[in-house]
C-alpha positions, 0 to 999 in steps of 0.5 A: 454870465459877465455883463459890463465891467465884469466883461471888460474885466475878463477880457483883460485876465483873457488876454493876459492868460493869453500872453503868459500861455506863449511866452511863459508857458510856450503854449501855441499860439494858436491853443493859447488864443482857441483856449482863451476865445473858447473860455470868454465866449462860455463866460459871457455867451447863452451856451447854445451860441457858443459853438457857432459863434466860434466857428462863424468866426474860424471860418468866416477869417480862412474864408477871406483871407487863407488864399491871400495868404498862401498866394502871398507866401508862395510868391515869397518863397519861390523869389526867394530860392529861385534867387530873384532877391538876390537880382531884385538886391544888386539891381537896388545895388546900381540904383542907389551905389555903392558911395551909399551902402547903408541907403542901398542896404535899408532899401533892398531889406524893404522891398525883399521884405515884401513878398519875403518874410523877414528873417529869411530875408536878412539870411539871404541879404546877409552875404551881400552886406558882408561883401559891401562892408569889405568894398566899402569899410564901412560901418558893419552894424551900421549896414546891418541894423539898416538892412535889419531895419529895412526888412523889418518895414515892410514885415509889418506895414506891406502885402502881401506879408502875411501880418497885414494881410490878416489885419486887413482882412481883420479891419474889413479891408480884405478886397481893398489890399491896394489902399493897405500896400499904398499907406504902408509905403506912405508908413515905412517912410516915416520909418524908413527915414529915422531909422538910416540915420539911427543906423549911421549913428549906432554904427559910429557906437558898436564896433563888431570882432569882424571890422578890427580883424586883418584878413589875408584874404580882402576879396574873401567876403565878394567871393563868398557873395559870387559862390552864393550866387552861382549855389543859385544856378541861372538868375533871373534878370531884373525885370522877371525878378521884379515882376511877381510882386510888381504885377499883382499890385498893378492889377490891384491897382486897376482894379481899384480904378476901374470900380470908380472911373469910366471903366467901371462897366467892363469886369476883366479889371474888376476880375484881374484886380480882386486881390486872389485873382491878382496874386495868382497873377503874380504866381504865373510870373513866380512859375515863370521865375521857375521857369527860367531856372531851372527850379521847376522841377522842385515847384512842388517841394517849394509848394509843400515847404510854403503850406508847412510855412503858412499853415501855423499863420493861418491857423492862428488869424484865424483863432483871432477871428474866432476870439474876435467875433466872441468880444464881439457878441459877448458885448464887449463892444457895447460896453465900450461904445457907451464908455468909447469918450475916455478911450477915443483920447487916446484916438489911433493910438488904442491899436497900437498900445495894445499890439505894443503889449502883445508883442513885447509880451510874446516875440510874435510880431505876427501874433500881436498883430493877428491879436489885436486887429481881432479885437478891432473888427470890421470897420463895417460892423456897428457891433465892433470897437472899430466903429466905437472908436470912430474908425468907420472909414476905410482909411482909418480902417487902413489907418488902423493896420498900420498903428497895428503894424507899428506896435507889433515892431515895438521893439524885437529882443531876446523873445521875438526869433528875428532878434536872434538872426540879426545878432547871430549873424552879423556875431553880435553879442545878446548886449550888442543886439540890445543896443541895435537890433532893439533899440533900432525896432523902438526908433523904427516904431515910435517914428512910423506911429507919430508918423499914422498920427501926423496922417490920421489928422487929414483922414480921420 
């Protein structure tokens, strides 16, 4: 069996093989992660421990996070299909004002992407971007990149987006999602502010053909946007559009307060503050959205569509759990602990670097987040990489989740589906995409990790 330095080399080879299978051979991430996990287990564990380790890693991960991912994603698709995302976007524009369209794009993207995948969010909100460009005559590139980076920040930092939820569970924060949400919102600011100024800057450097065409009908974009809204039928009121997102956060907050405050003896707040229950209550408001917009008849189709979307994420998350359990049981952590001084020099940069390598190599932010979080392990487990590197408190674990998210957005390029959504929807060439989307995600990711480093000085 592999031990010591041989085991560490074996792990590095396994990760390299996994990246090669996903990026070059186009093997599904679930299969790739499971294959390397099984091979690593066979090389490093007694034969009788291989199957139990795989079962424990697979089932243990889904036990804590499966329902949360399903409920969070279902809320997101309801917000999308009922037109609530458009109502939210309109509310943001009214609040921020059309005089600052880039800021409106940035903020509405961030809010919408909390429940909705960034790819879908961009497609939904792009007509608003086009309309605003026609009205304000601002740079189309600035508006597009502000929207793109706003969406991306929530996508990698703020639950209930599946990536951050899965990472939270992997490091031991499944029951403390409010902490991850709060830290995710703070870290988002570090990413969003530079993103805003980058969007303004790059818009002056790159122009798109749509800005140079003399439009015979200057109201075409507005008419197209109004047609889009009409295609949804009856749109929900603003308070109800926000409710499926805001209400779970309120209950999570009350549950956290109840756990440590004078209400600790009251079971109601502890019950409703559980992530599964809080998101279930959010789903009730989602059903209310369906009823009020006349789309309740589509609930079954929406649920089926949601399961198709989250199915691969659940499998990848579970496979990541298998890899994490194999790493823990094989003795990798013991070796890291013995040599932790060298790795501790990197500190919070360690998970950031791992996630960045995975992101650049294979393109999927979710795969990068899930795999890196599984590698880190539980902050409560004495045999995990987290503990070996000194990340042994809830706050430290939350910052590790953020560092992983920052790495998973650094950078979006040609092997990332989001890169092509942004470039194709805006009419950019791939070369322009590298100068805007790729460079913008680099600015966002590096700005975020700088902010995380600053926070780690005070909280780790």
